[in-house]
DRENTIFI-651194 format. One line per 4 residues: number of its first residue (from 1); their letters; for each residue z, y, x of N, C-alpha, C, O. Coordinates in pm, whole numbers. Each point is the difference from the previous one (the first is absolute). Last residue first. Example, Ala and Ser with C-alpha at 12.3 -4.5 7.8 and 13.67 -1.06 7.14 Angstrom:
2) sa) 708 -225 1285 6 119 82 73 109 -77 17 111 51; -24 -683 -22 0 119 -89 0 120 90 66 -2 104
# end
This chain:
427) ysfe) -1433 -2527 1075 112 47 -124 59 -136 -51 84 -1 -90; -382 250 532 80 -112 7 85 11 -185 97 75 -13; -421 228 265 -49 -83 -109 140 -130 -10 -13 -98 -74; 72 449 423 -29 56 -135 -54 -65 -105 8 56 -110
423) hgrl) 171 -125 580 58 -110 -102 -49 70 -138 45 -39 -108; -130 210 556 -58 -141 28 48 -92 -122 -21 -121 -10; 254 586 77 -111 -18 44 -40 -172 9 89 -68 50; 293 240 -396 -53 3 161 -114 -49 36 -45 -101 -54
419) siyk) 112 298 -452 0 -149 95 4 54 133 -78 88 37; -13 230 -373 135 -19 -20 82 -88 90 117 8 36; -618 96 -176 79 150 73 144 -74 39 43 44 107; -322 -340 -314 -75 7 80 51 171 78 -48 50 102
415) kmwi) 211 -242 -503 31 -81 128 -27 68 87 90 49 67; -141 107 -493 70 68 43 9 -90 175 33 58 104; -299 -261 -471 -52 131 106 92 73 55 -51 71 87; 218 -448 -301 -93 -37 95 -69 123 40 -15 18 121
411) cide) 345 88 -429 55 -22 107 -104 -97 75 48 -13 113; -172 171 -507 44 146 84 44 -71 92 -51 46 102; -76 -403 -383 -102 82 75 -21 120 86 -90 33 77; 504 -283 -322 -100 -57 122 -82 15 43 -22 -48 111
407) acaq) 162 295 -506 126 0 125 -59 -81 134 -17 54 110; -256 -71 -496 -11 104 24 136 67 119 -5 99 73; -10 -547 -333 -82 23 78 -6 145 103 14 -6 122; 287 -58 -467 51 -93 164 -119 17 78 7 33 119
403) aqpt) -37 157 -494 85 63 45 16 -43 101 19 64 103; -268 -289 -379 -114 99 45 163 84 79 -53 59 94; 194 -438 -318 -78 -30 138 -77 105 17 -64 -20 103; 506 101 -372 -136 -40 -10 -79 -22 84 -14 102 67
399) kllv) 440 116 -119 28 -158 65 -164 -45 -70 -7 -120 -27; 163 572 28 37 -28 140 -61 -145 12 -45 -47 105; 8 359 -534 -84 -117 69 10 -25 136 -103 -26 61; 434 261 -340 -47 -86 -96 -122 -95 62 -20 -117 -32
395) dlta) 221 493 277 104 -69 20 -93 -146 -127 -8 -114 46; -294 412 249 71 8 -140 84 -95 -22 -51 -112 3; -273 159 366 159 39 51 64 42 -121 101 70 9; -596 -210 2 76 -94 113 162 27 68 62 -50 94
391) fehi) -358 305 -443 -8 -177 -25 74 -66 100 64 -104 -17; -141 582 -78 122 -37 58 28 -154 -39 105 -60 -23; -513 267 -227 55 98 124 140 -64 -5 55 -6 -110; -421 -344 -50 54 124 -50 98 82 132 38 -50 106
387) adky) -454 -353 -93 116 38 -34 68 149 -48 -77 95 -14; -336 -447 50 92 1 -140 102 59 52 100 -29 -66; -330 -22 462 -61 -28 -118 119 -30 -100 99 -68 25; -105 319 488 74 -93 -61 -83 26 -169 -16 112 -49
383) dlvp) -128 65 562 16 31 -159 40 -143 -39 -55 -101 44; 106 349 487 56 -148 -118 -50 39 -136 81 75 -54; -246 135 556 57 51 -146 8 -131 -54 -93 -80 10; 105 323 503 -70 -83 -98 64 -8 -130 107 55 -25
379) advn) -143 206 497 9 60 -109 -41 -85 -102 -96 36 -69; 155 76 621 -28 -114 -69 63 56 -114 100 70 17; -359 311 208 123 -85 -26 1 -128 -110 -53 -12 -110; -325 368 263 77 -142 92 116 -79 -3 35 -98 64
375) vkrl) -288 475 -341 70 76 112 31 -123 118 55 20 109; -193 -126 -514 -123 112 -18 16 47 160 -93 34 74; 452 -292 -348 -124 -47 46 -116 39 94 -64 -77 71; 388 334 -330 73 -82 148 -104 -82 87 -28 5 119
371) eesy) -92 160 -586 -29 113 113 72 -44 170 -39 25 114; 50 -342 -494 -131 44 48 -16 73 84 -73 -18 98; 503 -39 -330 -50 -106 112 -151 17 75 -21 -15 120; 169 320 -482 93 32 92 -46 -148 147 -26 16 119
367) aiar) -155 -106 -541 -103 121 52 108 69 171 -48 21 112; 235 -343 -440 -104 -68 83 -100 103 88 -65 -22 102; 439 175 -405 18 -69 137 -52 -72 56 46 -43 106; -187 262 -495 30 56 90 65 -40 142 -21 49 111
363) drmw) -92 -340 -480 -109 98 74 18 62 110 -51 -21 109; 401 -204 -415 -73 -56 111 -94 82 97 11 20 121; 314 105 -534 -13 64 164 -105 -53 72 -61 70 81; 176 -289 -536 -65 152 -30 -52 80 116 -103 67 2
359) dhea) 175 -629 -40 90 166 74 -82 96 -50 -117 7 40; -17 -500 -87 55 110 -136 103 95 71 107 35 -52; -272 -343 413 -96 33 -163 1 87 -77 -85 87 -17; 354 -74 470 9 -88 -107 -109 76 -63 -20 121 -12
355) vitl) 176 -88 560 -80 33 -118 14 -76 -117 4 -119 30; 178 262 527 -16 -100 -100 -38 17 -146 92 69 -43; -147 40 613 -11 70 -132 11 -120 -106 -75 -98 -3; 205 185 566 -78 -115 -149 50 92 -89 102 69 2
351) tppt) -180 135 482 15 22 -126 -9 -102 -33 -107 -51 35; 204 264 502 -86 -123 -109 64 26 -161 112 48 -15; -15 375 261 4 -127 66 -53 -113 -117 -7 9 -123; -173 542 216 88 -125 -83 36 -111 38 -97 -55 52
347) yklp) -213 394 157 156 -21 41 43 -88 -96 62 -97 45; -442 319 -146 -36 -116 92 136 -37 78 -8 -90 84; -12 439 -435 -24 -153 -41 24 -71 85 82 -91 -14; 126 543 115 -150 -76 2 10 -103 -64 102 -62 29
343) verg) 320 391 -125 -61 -70 81 -134 -100 -7 -9 -88 -86; 184 454 -166 85 46 97 -104 -88 138 -68 42 94; -150 81 -571 37 -117 38 61 89 154 -64 90 54; -176 53 -521 116 44 100 75 -65 68 121 12 -21
339) snlp) -497 -145 -314 -48 107 127 115 51 86 -24 44 113; 83 -501 -456 -35 144 9 -31 79 114 58 -35 102; 33 -415 -225 -104 26 29 -23 138 28 -93 48 64; 452 -289 -258 5 21 120 -121 13 69 2 -33 118
335) ncap) 299 148 -519 -117 -31 34 -2 12 137 42 93 69; 396 -42 -278 -143 -45 -67 -126 -18 34 -60 -73 -79; 365 268 327 92 -54 -5 -37 -110 -104 50 -112 11; -280 503 151 38 -84 80 36 -101 -89 -100 -59 -40
331) hdln) -97 341 -318 129 14 106 5 -126 72 10 -107 -59; -299 178 -323 -64 2 114 128 28 132 -25 4 121; 122 46 -588 -38 -138 39 -93 -52 131 -29 -114 35; 429 479 -171 -186 7 -8 -23 -123 83 25 -33 116
327) fdeg) 461 320 -196 -63 -102 -71 -180 29 2 -66 89 -55; 444 155 254 -67 -57 99 -88 -137 -122 -67 -95 42; 362 416 -177 -40 139 54 -105 -141 74 -111 48 27; 442 -242 -291 -133 71 -96 -64 91 92 -88 63 -59
323) plfl) 322 -531 318 43 145 -51 -111 65 -88 -117 -29 27; 87 -494 65 -1 112 40 44 102 -77 -9 5 -122; 106 -414 -61 15 5 159 -56 136 98 62 36 100; -88 -93 -569 149 -39 11 -15 -6 159 88 54 66
319) kwal) -507 -38 -243 55 119 -82 178 6 63 56 109 11; -316 -468 73 -18 62 103 67 127 -26 66 60 85; -22 -395 -409 70 -41 103 -64 120 110 94 26 75; -295 40 -441 123 -47 -38 91 -4 127 80 90 28
315) lsms) -542 -213 -28 17 166 -18 108 11 -38 -45 97 -61; -4 -554 93 14 58 107 -1 106 -21 107 44 41; -175 -201 -451 129 -25 40 44 46 176 110 46 29; -525 -29 -269 104 104 -72 151 -29 57 98 75 2
311) kdyl) -478 -376 150 -10 149 44 102 64 -12 65 47 93; 93 -543 -79 -118 75 -42 -43 119 43 54 31 106; 252 -435 -69 -6 97 87 -105 20 -35 -88 -70 49; 141 -319 -227 88 39 17 38 108 54 123 3 10
307) ysnc) -587 -164 -156 97 -82 -33 124 78 115 -53 40 103; -381 300 -270 40 -168 73 132 -57 -43 66 59 -86; -361 354 -18 103 -62 -80 49 -128 79 72 -88 -48; -427 326 248 108 60 -43 122 -15 -66 106 59 23
303) lkve) -531 -259 180 126 -55 9 79 74 -40 115 -44 14; -531 216 17 -16 -94 -47 134 -116 -75 7 -64 -105; -46 511 416 -63 -3 -153 -23 -137 -92 -23 7 -120; 214 -7 553 122 73 -43 -126 32 -146 48 -24 -111
299) sptp) -272 -231 377 102 -84 -21 92 110 -90 39 -43 -108; -423 272 330 -42 -104 -74 122 -52 -94 5 40 -117; 147 373 319 -79 -70 91 -41 -104 -145 66 4 -105; 105 521 133 -25 -156 -51 -57 -69 43 -114 38 26
295) ttgi) 297 457 116 -113 -72 -7 18 -157 -30 21 -73 97; 356 298 64 -34 83 -136 -130 -27 -39 -11 32 -118; 361 -386 384 -38 99 -5 -97 95 -113 -14 -47 -113; 366 -431 334 -64 78 -90 -63 124 28 53 43 102
291) ffpy) 242 -523 74 -53 137 2 -81 58 -102 -28 -83 -86; 361 -302 215 23 78 -95 -94 155 40 44 115 3; -129 -664 164 71 159 54 1 90 -165 -81 -18 -91; 32 -582 225 -28 103 -113 51 176 1 77 42 -86
287) mlvq) 88 -257 460 21 -110 -59 -48 116 -120 58 105 -25; -108 -87 574 -2 105 -95 -55 -137 -176 -104 -64 -16; 277 25 606 -65 -40 -151 44 48 -100 118 -10 -33; -191 86 586 63 41 -132 -36 -81 -84 -116 -38 9
283) avvr) 200 51 568 -92 -22 -112 46 34 -87 117 36 16; 69 7 419 -116 -43 5 -81 -64 -90 -92 -78 25; 478 429 172 -22 0 -117 -161 -124 35 -97 52 54; 579 28 238 -161 5 -7 -21 -15 -126 84 -66 -61
279) ipdl) 352 210 403 -17 -30 -166 -167 28 -5 -53 108 23; 423 9 309 -181 -118 41 -19 -71 -155 -23 -116 -33; -13 597 83 41 -111 80 174 -56 -7 92 82 5; -365 306 -215 48 -125 -91 56 -89 133 105 -62 -19
275) lkga) -295 439 156 114 40 -65 67 -122 -50 120 -24 14; -572 8 115 130 -50 88 138 39 -46 98 -72 18; -433 153 -377 -92 -22 108 134 -59 97 81 -64 -67; -164 359 -359 139 -35 71 -20 -60 105 63 54 91
271) kvsy) -397 -21 -374 8 99 61 123 30 92 4 76 96; -127 -500 -330 -123 54 110 45 139 39 -32 27 116; 308 -171 -417 16 -113 84 -93 49 133 32 16 117; -55 201 -564 102 40 85 31 -89 115 78 54 79
267) kavy) -394 -224 -343 -49 112 4 87 47 92 -37 -5 117; 200 -362 -344 -58 -21 118 -87 161 60 18 20 120; 252 0 -496 86 -22 125 -106 -71 110 26 13 119; -225 71 -531 61 162 43 73 -39 160 -20 59 107
263) nain) -90 -397 -358 -143 32 35 45 117 102 -26 18 119; 362 -218 -367 -77 -100 78 -81 70 85 7 -18 122; 139 205 -529 80 26 84 -58 -36 157 -26 80 89; -244 -230 -473 19 149 34 98 65 146 -37 66 97
259) agcs) 67 -504 -308 -107 -11 61 -18 107 42 -2 5 123; 301 -23 -401 31 -40 90 -60 3 120 50 29 109; -152 -15 -573 83 155 73 18 -30 153 -19 89 83; -135 -511 -224 -97 92 -93 36 141 58 -72 52 86
255) vgll) 275 -379 261 -46 -35 -102 -4 91 -159 110 20 -54; -122 -74 674 -3 106 -148 -37 -105 -124 -105 -64 -7; 215 -30 602 -28 -48 -147 38 78 -116 118 -1 -35; -156 -27 618 8 112 -126 -37 -100 -72 -84 -78 43
251) vcrs) 226 -129 426 -144 51 -65 114 58 -128 119 -28 -15; -38 -48 572 41 55 -154 -89 10 -75 -88 82 22; 179 -261 497 -67 -69 -107 38 59 -166 37 -77 -88; 175 232 494 -121 23 35 -99 -62 -51 -116 22 37
247) pdah) 639 -75 -66 -75 135 -81 -176 26 54 -60 97 -46; 360 -529 -64 -60 25 93 -50 119 0 -115 6 -44; 593 -273 -107 -131 94 -27 -71 37 126 52 29 107; 373 -304 -165 -129 -62 -32 -110 81 -58 -88 -41 -76
243) aalw) 532 197 255 40 -147 58 -199 -35 -18 -71 -25 98; 241 425 -274 -14 28 168 -13 -139 46 -29 -16 118; 39 84 -594 -150 59 91 9 -29 122 -96 -33 70; 493 -136 -318 -123 -46 -19 -131 28 84 -72 -75 66
239) pefm) 474 363 -51 -26 -127 99 -87 -99 -22 -53 -56 96; 102 589 -115 -35 -66 -113 27 -142 79 -67 -7 103; 273 437 167 -97 -66 -41 -15 -158 -131 84 -89 -3; 329 352 221 -117 119 -51 -130 -94 -36 -34 22 -116
235) sagf) 567 -220 96 -156 23 115 -92 88 -119 -18 1 -121; 565 122 113 -138 -162 -49 -121 47 91 -35 99 64; 450 204 -57 -12 -112 134 -79 -154 -63 -1 -117 38; 58 580 -215 124 -84 -39 -37 -91 107 103 -59 31
231) gdvi) -406 410 30 130 80 11 103 -117 -12 95 0 78; -523 -266 65 38 103 -72 110 61 -27 93 -79 12; -328 -231 339 76 -6 -79 -37 132 -65 -75 79 57; -121 -438 324 8 95 -48 48 62 -111 -95 -19 -76
227) qrrr) 203 -351 471 -73 40 -145 46 132 -54 111 53 -10; -49 -478 470 16 135 -32 -96 73 -132 -122 0 15; 358 -501 181 -104 52 -2 -6 191 -65 70 33 -96; 244 -335 456 -18 -7 -142 -105 141 5 -14 99 72
223) gdgg) 181 -328 299 -120 -13 -3 -47 42 -180 -106 -23 -57; 527 -52 378 -37 -88 -76 -141 8 -47 -54 -106 -29; 381 400 322 -128 -22 7 -37 -146 -77 -62 -73 78; 526 298 -95 -12 -139 79 -191 -33 29 -38 -112 36
219) gggg) 207 386 -464 25 4 136 -40 -106 82 -81 -84 -38; -253 253 -405 176 -73 17 18 -7 148 -98 -16 72; -349 293 -268 78 -81 -45 156 -48 89 62 79 72; -342 375 -346 -6 -69 133 67 -154 4 75 -23 -95
215) ivgg) -305 344 -280 111 -42 8 -44 -101 179 -91 -75 37; -135 522 -256 9 -88 58 133 -60 29 88 63 58; -244 383 -167 -35 -93 -151 -15 -144 25 -56 -72 -83; 138 484 398 -111 -20 -73 -69 -109 -80 -115 -35 -24
211) ggrg) 527 -63 348 -78 163 -48 -112 -33 -41 -60 -103 31; 432 -301 3 -125 57 92 -5 140 -51 90 16 -83; 402 -345 -12 -148 67 -17 -73 84 65 54 96 56; 252 -479 153 26 80 -106 -138 21 -59 -103 -65 19
207) gggv) 179 -172 476 33 -26 -182 4 154 -38 5 92 81; -280 -317 367 123 74 -53 -31 -3 -149 -101 -18 -67; -220 -193 320 110 -91 64 133 102 -68 111 -53 -3; -644 -126 -135 75 101 41 147 -12 37 56 -102 -41
203) mrng) -624 -25 37 117 -107 -19 113 154 33 -24 89 81; -471 -89 -316 83 20 112 104 -57 -2 35 -51 -106; -381 25 -224 -50 -80 146 120 12 79 32 -94 73; -31 281 -463 68 -121 -34 -42 -84 139 43 -109 39
199) fsrd) -179 572 -143 135 -36 39 29 -125 46 65 -22 102; -466 33 -247 12 61 71 132 -6 94 23 -54 109; -136 -20 -540 -55 -140 57 34 65 148 55 -89 65; -4 393 -377 158 -49 -11 -4 -120 87 101 -54 46
195) ceal) -496 353 -76 125 44 65 100 -69 -4 87 18 85; -412 -152 -363 -51 8 116 106 36 97 43 -87 76; 5 170 -512 12 -144 -6 -19 -5 185 98 -29 69; -168 410 -277 132 -39 41 86 -127 35 113 -31 41
191) naqk) -588 171 -149 19 75 119 166 -59 15 40 -48 106; -230 -83 -495 -60 -81 142 41 41 79 37 -81 84; 78 362 -508 105 -128 75 -48 -103 86 81 -82 43; -348 469 -94 154 22 26 83 -112 25 66 -36 97
187) alwn) -489 -7 -350 7 -11 188 138 84 66 37 -23 115; -36 -46 -589 -7 -110 48 -76 -15 192 9 -82 92; 58 502 -381 144 -96 -5 -16 -129 96 75 -29 93; -464 274 -196 61 93 95 141 -81 28 42 -26 113
183) lvkv) -298 -93 -487 -53 -45 117 78 31 117 36 -89 77; 136 225 -493 21 -191 16 -37 20 129 83 -15 90; -196 458 -228 130 -58 21 40 -99 56 62 -2 106; -486 83 -315 52 25 98 90 0 100 -14 -37 116
179) gddf) -21 -70 -589 -77 -78 72 -1 2 153 18 -98 73; 188 431 -353 113 -152 0 -96 -96 110 42 -52 103; -286 447 -259 88 21 87 91 -107 74 20 -20 120; -293 -9 -514 -59 -13 127 74 65 111 -43 -28 112
175) aapf) 217 7 -532 -18 -116 36 -104 -16 156 2 -89 85; 97 513 -242 133 -45 -4 -14 -142 23 84 -42 80; -368 493 -166 -34 -118 72 137 -106 58 13 -19 121; -76 126 -593 -96 6 134 74 94 88 88 66 -56
171) rsep) 277 -188 -331 -152 26 59 -47 -79 108 52 -89 68; 371 -17 -297 -74 3 95 -123 28 42 -71 -62 79; 338 10 -461 65 47 14 -21 45 143 70 90 46; -376 -292 -425 -15 128 64 144 51 87 0 123 10
167) alry) -187 -517 170 -32 65 -58 100 20 -125 95 -78 0; 102 -178 494 -141 55 -166 -24 75 -67 98 74 -10; 37 -248 553 56 40 -137 -131 34 -94 -118 33 2; 167 -453 324 -30 124 2 46 33 -91 41 -77 -88
163) gvav) -8 -360 328 87 32 -116 -2 175 10 99 61 40; -355 -476 229 34 137 10 16 26 -123 -97 -14 -75; 66 -460 392 -23 80 -135 53 96 1 107 1 61; -244 -304 350 121 86 -76 -46 61 -96 -85 86 24
159) vvad) 17 -584 215 -69 106 -80 97 82 -53 90 -34 -76; -204 -325 486 71 69 -60 -57 120 -68 -77 86 43; -184 -586 75 41 136 14 114 80 -61 14 -22 -121; -361 -406 46 100 7 147 22 103 53 -37 19 116
155) clka) -225 -86 -528 -16 68 162 51 -46 114 -34 11 117; 127 -180 -551 -74 -47 19 -85 52 125 -75 -68 70; 551 155 -246 -85 -108 41 -110 -46 58 -1 -81 92; 127 528 -242 96 -57 150 -44 -133 30 -44 -32 110
151) lrrc) -152 160 -516 -36 90 108 46 -31 129 -69 -23 100; 275 -127 -515 -124 -77 25 -78 63 117 -57 -86 66; 437 343 -193 57 -141 39 -143 -85 46 -15 -40 116; -29 430 -350 27 -16 172 17 -87 61 -46 -32 110
147) fvdn) -32 5 -572 -95 36 55 -23 15 109 -104 -30 60; 528 11 -279 -118 -161 -35 -135 32 82 -48 -97 59; 302 494 -97 117 -119 75 -84 -127 -31 -4 -75 97; -151 410 -354 -24 46 145 79 -107 54 -84 -81 39
143) avtd) 107 33 -489 -127 -62 56 -36 77 96 -121 0 17; 572 69 -167 -3 -127 4 -165 -72 75 -16 -94 78; 251 567 81 -17 -25 -148 -38 -164 37 -15 -42 115; 101 370 211 82 -124 -6 11 -39 -129 103 -50 -44
139) sggt) -372 435 229 -20 -132 127 84 -105 -76 -31 -115 28; -161 423 -407 108 28 109 -15 -130 77 -36 -109 -47; -159 386 -450 -48 -118 102 114 25 120 53 111 -1; -259 300 -319 62 -116 -21 22 -94 73 -90 24 81
135) vwgg) -155 383 -68 134 44 -77 65 -133 -9 117 8 -38; -525 33 289 42 110 13 147 2 -66 91 61 56; -436 -431 -138 -33 173 -50 113 78 20 47 63 -95; -48 -530 267 109 81 -91 -74 79 -83 45 19 -113
131) ghfq) -32 -337 586 -63 58 -95 85 69 -97 119 23 18; 27 -176 495 -9 2 -113 -69 50 -48 -32 102 61; 31 -155 440 -4 119 -95 -33 -96 -109 -106 -63 6; 205 -116 496 -7 -10 -99 -9 76 -104 112 -31 -42
127) liip) -137 -138 574 92 132 -30 -116 37 -159 -105 64 6; 137 -518 385 -60 89 -133 94 102 -72 108 -31 -52; -140 -222 566 94 57 -123 -108 69 -79 -76 92 32; 105 -557 387 -23 132 -64 38 99 -112 89 -52 -68
123) lkrc) 156 -277 402 -65 -42 -117 -84 178 -40 50 111 -17; 264 -449 438 -43 124 -41 -132 -25 -85 -90 -79 30; 523 -254 81 -111 64 0 -67 78 -48 3 1 -123; 447 -213 307 -88 72 -90 -123 25 69 -33 33 114
119) nrgs) 381 -301 133 -18 -55 -115 -95 115 -135 -31 -50 -108; 183 236 539 -29 -152 55 -93 -95 -146 -113 -48 2; 342 521 21 -161 -19 -13 -25 -143 62 -116 -33 26; 547 270 -142 -34 -37 132 -152 -13 24 -48 16 112
115) keps) 353 52 -514 -118 100 61 -52 -5 110 -84 80 40; 292 -331 -489 31 -39 113 -178 68 66 -119 -27 -16; 257 172 -495 -61 -133 72 30 37 140 -13 121 19; 233 46 -463 -4 61 94 -46 -100 157 74 -30 93
111) yggy) -92 -81 -568 16 171 -40 -21 66 156 -63 103 22; 66 -619 -131 -92 69 -80 10 161 -45 -46 58 -98; 301 -348 447 48 31 -100 -95 5 -140 51 -19 -110; -31 -257 621 -50 87 -95 10 29 -118 -50 -81 -78
107) vvgs) 328 -63 556 -51 -49 -154 -81 107 -60 41 116 2; 77 -299 502 -23 89 -55 -44 -29 -169 -93 -70 -40; 171 -239 483 101 10 -134 -33 136 -104 61 -4 -107; -274 -169 513 147 34 39 37 72 -93 56 110 6
103) dsvk) -493 -351 -36 103 -81 54 127 82 27 97 -71 23; -415 242 -397 28 -34 115 102 -55 52 114 12 -44; -181 69 -408 -202 40 38 48 -30 139 -102 -55 43; 436 -9 -541 -17 -59 174 -144 45 51 -96 -38 -67
99) klsr) 284 216 -450 -68 -105 80 -14 17 141 -68 93 44; 263 106 -575 24 -35 162 -92 -77 69 -28 -99 -69; 86 202 -374 -46 117 19 10 2 153 -32 95 71; -52 -447 -509 57 26 137 -36 121 66 -120 30 3
95) sspv) -23 -238 -408 78 -63 -13 75 104 116 102 56 -40; -595 -99 70 67 126 -132 143 -9 -16 40 110 -38; -218 -304 470 -39 -60 -106 97 108 -114 120 30 -4; -474 12 493 208 22 -38 14 -77 -149 -115 -30 -31
91) rvrl) -266 -50 423 22 3 -121 142 32 -30 98 -69 27; -413 154 416 115 -50 -91 9 15 -94 -18 118 -29; -460 -199 320 105 39 -25 121 -30 -84 3 -101 -70; -479 -17 387 119 -39 -56 135 107 -20 81 32 87
87) dpis) -474 -29 189 -40 47 -124 98 -41 -57 22 93 -76; 52 -136 509 -31 120 -11 19 38 -133 74 90 -40; 144 -520 126 -122 19 73 -26 168 -35 89 30 -80; 399 -195 94 -94 -38 -65 -129 74 56 6 99 73
83) kpsv) 433 -55 65 -28 -112 53 -69 -36 -63 -3 -123 6; 177 550 -106 -51 -11 131 -39 -187 47 -41 -22 114; -18 315 -602 89 -99 55 -61 -32 116 -115 -45 10; 37 544 -282 -81 -134 56 132 -105 91 75 44 87
79) iasd) -179 389 -458 92 -60 13 -40 -171 66 -20 -106 -58; -242 384 -194 23 119 75 123 -101 143 -8 20 121; -149 -202 -519 -113 -23 118 67 82 82 3 -41 116; 145 119 -537 69 -64 57 -33 -95 152 77 -64 70
75) plfi) -204 530 -363 -37 -121 -13 91 -52 67 72 85 50; 35 393 -215 -14 -63 66 -48 -122 31 105 -43 49; -98 536 -360 -35 -95 11 0 -115 136 -110 5 53; 368 462 -245 -106 -53 125 15 -178 -9 89 -75 39
71) rlsl) -51 622 -365 26 -188 29 -72 -36 98 -117 30 24; 275 507 -87 -109 -113 23 74 -107 -29 120 -9 25; -66 586 -149 67 -138 15 -107 -116 35 -110 11 -53; 236 555 -112 -126 -80 77 79 -130 81 85 14 88
67) stlp) 68 391 -375 8 -124 -45 -96 -113 72 -40 -105 -49; 237 598 263 -71 -42 -84 23 -180 -72 84 -73 53; 132 321 380 -29 73 -111 -59 38 -131 11 105 -63; 111 -441 443 137 28 -79 -25 111 -133 60 15 -107
63) dihl) -416 -397 339 49 137 -7 124 27 -92 22 -41 -114; -164 -439 142 -16 87 135 -3 152 9 14 40 116; 142 -546 -373 11 150 -12 -21 90 84 96 64 43; -137 -607 -130 -14 82 55 -14 130 -45 -109 23 -54
59) dkta) 139 -578 -31 -42 164 -43 75 36 90 86 -69 54; -271 -452 -34 119 95 -32 -57 147 10 -111 30 43; -31 -626 -20 -18 145 -53 91 76 -5 98 -41 -61; -358 -484 173 136 103 27 -30 168 -18 -92 65 48
55) vgdd) -182 -599 -120 -21 132 10 159 95 7 60 -7 -107; -233 -488 -4 16 6 148 -11 163 15 -50 28 109; 62 -264 -534 -148 50 47 33 2 163 -98 -19 71; 503 -65 -317 -75 -133 16 -160 62 42 -66 -83 64
51) sfsp) 372 398 99 44 -56 -102 -93 -106 -2 -63 -22 103; 354 311 320 -156 -87 -52 35 -82 -170 96 -71 -27; 254 490 132 -60 -168 65 -135 1 -38 -60 59 -89; 207 329 -63 11 66 131 3 -140 109 -17 1 122
47) naaa) -126 214 -634 96 -94 50 -65 -58 164 -112 -37 33; 86 426 -486 -61 -25 126 137 -143 33 115 -17 -41; -303 147 -458 105 18 61 -42 -39 172 -82 -91 16; -214 254 -404 27 -94 64 116 -1 105 -21 60 105
43) ited) -109 250 -625 12 -35 133 17 -127 76 62 -81 -68; -284 334 -398 82 -114 71 -20 9 146 -104 -4 65; 56 404 -408 -63 -83 74 72 -83 52 101 43 55; 31 300 -311 -73 -45 -114 -96 -102 118 -104 -46 -46
39) prsv) 335 439 199 96 -80 -38 -75 -159 -119 75 -75 -63; -285 294 495 22 36 -100 100 -127 -58 17 -118 29; -158 322 532 -10 -111 -138 1 38 -146 -45 115 -4; 82 149 435 -94 -99 22 10 -96 -104 -78 -95 6
35) ignp) 174 637 41 62 -141 2 -111 -54 -15 -106 48 -39; 260 538 184 -115 -162 -66 127 -81 -7 119 19 22; -61 389 193 35 -106 2 -48 -109 -5 -2 -101 70; -81 546 -217 -67 -14 151 45 -117 53 -58 -33 104
31) nhtp) -5 174 -605 118 -91 48 -46 -11 169 -46 -108 38; -76 298 -568 -6 37 108 101 -80 136 123 8 -5; -396 -73 -564 128 -2 98 -56 27 124 -114 -35 30; -184 62 -509 93 -56 108 105 58 62 54 103 -41
27) seil) -261 -173 -430 150 87 56 0 -85 92 69 -102 1; -483 26 -175 31 131 -103 123 29 48 31 117 -23; -199 -463 236 -109 105 40 40 138 -95 -35 117 18; 246 -569 -58 25 74 162 -80 127 24 19 80 92
23) tqlk) -74 -347 -450 131 48 -55 45 65 130 89 85 7; -497 -304 -6 -52 125 -119 155 78 16 9 122 -8; -54 -538 191 -57 114 87 1 127 -80 3 114 44; 194 -523 -220 29 36 96 -35 122 89 77 69 67
19) rklf) -313 -285 -433 62 135 -39 134 15 106 67 101 -20; -421 -397 167 -55 145 -92 85 132 -27 -9 120 24; 122 -582 105 -6 66 108 -34 124 -14 45 97 61; -48 -425 -426 142 44 73 7 104 87 83 91 -11
15) fksl) -489 -276 -150 78 65 -98 74 57 40 -1 123 -1; -194 -379 270 -57 96 11 78 116 -137 19 121 5; 48 -615 70 96 102 111 -75 152 -12 66 93 46; -223 -430 -401 185 57 -7 10 93 117 45 114 -10
11) vsyl) -491 -265 12 48 67 -70 110 42 -45 21 115 -39; -83 -413 404 -127 105 25 54 95 -159 77 92 28; 62 -520 -57 74 58 82 -51 165 60 79 94 9; -334 -382 -258 77 50 -66 114 55 49 62 83 -66
7) kvtv) -433 -237 310 -34 57 -73 92 51 -90 -26 116 -31; 135 -483 287 -56 125 137 -38 143 -123 51 108 27; -13 -516 -220 132 16 17 1 111 66 77 89 -34; -471 -287 -65 63 99 -150 65 -6 77 -85 32 84
3) spm) -229 -13 337 89 -96 -141 29 40 -138 -55 102 -40; -353 153 335 176 -70 82 51 -65 -156 -26 20 -119; -549 -82 246 106 120 -45 160 -56 -2 40 -117 3
# end
């Protein structure tokens, strides 16, 4: 059974969260721009220099029409010393934001990495969607920041956490549209970076500004690098992703309701196909997905009053997320096993599912994984004993051995899809 501390926390959090949900239902607001955090949630500031854990972060606002935002987590293993062996990483002290990484005197400031490619490792991308029952949470909350830092270090990957729009300000399909928009944005970034590298390989002699958003080199044939820029002269591509992200190794990871978004985005990537080139979704991880349906499963009957998110609170969250005319527990956003599938299950990327013993939603997640295995999709289930919903991502449980073990288990499974050929089992 869960500890006394977990039980007490669950009782208190359910009391306050239920009051919040009921208040939002009684006086909902509609704002297409949405919000990505709540005033009562603790936010972790971005730190563009490597901190004590060796992960640098920065925030981006990628859609001028909505509040859609991202937080990028870059591990220091992305920077390789030219004098070291390939596996030796440069460690940047937290007290400094500058580090010399090449003989030519290029300085890494923690915000704009050196883009020549000589000292930059290409790392896989983990596109992460936070939890919070559609109405709370954010990419920049303290709990999500700690979890994503852990992922970045353990998986040796660039983590892109999505701050999607929340309900009831932005109801379905806003959060799903945001997930798709970010995946398309990553593809665009990869293409812009490739174009920039192509221009960088040319030696230009003329000066002045080139057409089509390209700045030319200086006079005298000095071979200055061309760069793709916007109308204000700023780089159009994100430098961290351009220098370090490998778009051919992209994993979707969703937590609770974020798992619903990840699963939707995975299906979209199958439909989009080559339109997303060079982005390739190689796997997805669904952590205690926020699935529900009209016909109750055994766990939904037995654990309807379970810890943290029980059935009554989940129904309140779904009422806030789905518009009144669309409220149906077999809606595609709720139940992945309904008959109205646009993409056959056999095309789903390899899917790891995380479930908890005391989570009332566990059976539907397990059933979805079983259906995937029936069509030969690699879809294992990791079932954690004495665990509750969000046991590996909840702020008060992040330091527990079980939360740490779950993150390690995820990275071990993910390794066979994101590691370079020949290194799948090097951990």
